N, C-alpha and C positions, 0 to 999 in steps of 0.2 A: 597038038594043035589047040585043044580046048584050054590048056593051061596058058598058052600064049595069049589067047583071046581074053581070058580072065585077067591076066596081068595088064593088058591094054586097058581094060575097063577100070581096073583099080587105079592105074596111072591117070586116066581121064578124070575119074572122080576126085582124086587128090589134087589135080590141077585146078579144080573148081573152087577149092578152099583157100582161105587166108592162111598165112603162115602159122598163126596161133591155132587154127582149127586142124591143120595138118599135123602139128606137133602133138596135139591131144590124141588124134586118131592113131598116129604111129606109136605113141607111148602106151595107150590103153589096149589097142587091138592087135598091134604087131609085137610090141615088147612086153605085153601082159602086165603092165603096171596098173594097179587099181586106181580108181578115181581119187581116193583119199591120199594115196602116195603122190599122185600127179599134182594135186592141189598144193600139197606141202612143197614139192620141188619147185613149183612155179610161183609160190608165195601168194596164192589166191585162196579164197575160201572154197570149201567144198561146194557150197551153193552156186558160186560163180562157175566152177568147173562143171558141175552137173548141167547148168543152164547152157553152157558152151557146148557140151556134148550133145544135148538134145537139139539145139539149133543146127549143129554140124550134121547130125544124122538126118535131120529133116532136109537140109540142103542137099546132101548126098542122094537121098531118096528122090528128090525132085529132079536132080541131074540124071539119075539112072532112068527115070520114067521118060525122059526125053530121047533116050537112045532107041 
């Protein structure tokens, strides 16, 4: 039961994100691609990838605090 609830929460959080943000979260946290690799795959600088990650995590934290 708890696993189902956790999956629902993760799904809810992912729905709150833009496509670019979802792509980053799935790559880094689900598929274990490091941020350097992700930035190269996306053709963006590490600095942009890091800023996107920080903004995304902040957005997820805010969404989680509303539950």
